[in-house]
Steps between C-alpha positions, in 0.01 A plus 500: 500500500281394218157352558625150457791538728290666769257194478794249520647699801169496674460128445865441621415701815180298566682171456781635727254593773313178477814293502624692801190444699489119416869464573463685833200277589689185406808612694284564811524112566831589648333605822374144558825324404731590793767244375560724193549823698880432534554480131219702344427797746837659411368854504340457836820349636696809382249744645463328831853384557437134429180468713205382287159475653152444348397861579824666354532335160562760232259518207782482259598162638160376346651578170810314586302198599283528182822515287636187679192280487238651265688708231237535234361827617841649594622434147179664373585792727857514370413492134228758519716727710787474246252580221377809684853619577594443133198694388571787721872493395397498145283809543761695706814395311551558130627198286877488516785435745309609820199270407723211426692554823174509702390176355845337541512613873155363553617164359809509710292558814286197420813282452649614825157430663519144357852447636377619844229243522692233317594322834139434592424116511123549428343425167305828493809713552681315212204565275519872591866507451465346164232757398739779624789345288275476202352843519833663587672338201219599268527871624878498442440336157234763418746794588769339291254460212393855529857614502606292201199622297581862583858461399392333166254790449761761561 
């Protein structure tokens, strides 16, 4: 990586870690809101066969809560993570079909994730879903742009 890309990657990593910590902290409110356990502590429910108690709530459920009710930092996590994955993919894959396929698959994964959470009634989950749709569509458009540009150059 060039010097500029290394700095950008380091900044993205710092933002990702900061956003992860803040989202985890915001999601820890789930422990005190037992009426949300049934609909938000999904991972704990899977692990413990439907039994959710204050002491056995999974740390990952904190992120589910943060996505549903306070989506700003989970969105920052998603965007910085996607940037880091794209930067690593750009370094490992040469421009061409494999690189475009990689970007397209990443976009499709985000679109599928948006479909998965589309049934949530909370405003935060809807905002997170829209951000996934937007970023996924942009990634697929970027891959199409790269492919069209490559075809025109050849």
